[in-house]
C-alpha positions as a printed NumPy array, in Angstrom:
array([[  12.925,   45.839, -244.044],
       [  13.533,   47.383, -240.616],
       [  12.405,   44.17 , -238.953],
       [  14.948,   42.14 , -240.911],
       [  17.789,   44.456, -239.873],
       [  16.664,   44.232, -236.235],
       [  16.49 ,   40.43 , -236.428],
       [  19.979,   40.185, -237.966],
       [  21.449,   42.518, -235.325],
       [  19.825,   40.471, -232.524],
       [  21.21 ,   37.25 , -234.042],
       [  24.735,   38.723, -234.297],
       [  24.518,   40.015, -230.713],
       [  23.389,   36.626, -229.384],
       [  26.168,   34.831, -231.3  ],
       [  28.761,   37.198, -229.78 ],
       [  27.324,   36.63 , -226.304],
       [  27.391,   32.844, -226.758],
       [  30.983,   32.969, -228.042],
       [  32.101,   35.099, -225.086],
       [  30.371,   32.852, -222.544],
       [  31.906,   29.706, -224.104],
       [  35.374,   31.3  , -224.104],
       [  34.918,   32.354, -220.461],
       [  33.852,   28.839, -219.468],
       [  36.848,   27.317, -221.297],
       [  39.204,   29.734, -219.516],
       [  37.669,   28.865, -216.138],
       [  37.942,   25.12 , -216.831],
       [  41.559,   25.327, -218.026],
       [  42.619,   27.78 , -215.293]])
């Protein structure tokens, strides 16, 4: 069970990182 929780947390963290990087790129392109 611990492995599943770790996997889910890593997935959520990577999704947040991808969202932040995409938002940053969009801001740089528009600015």
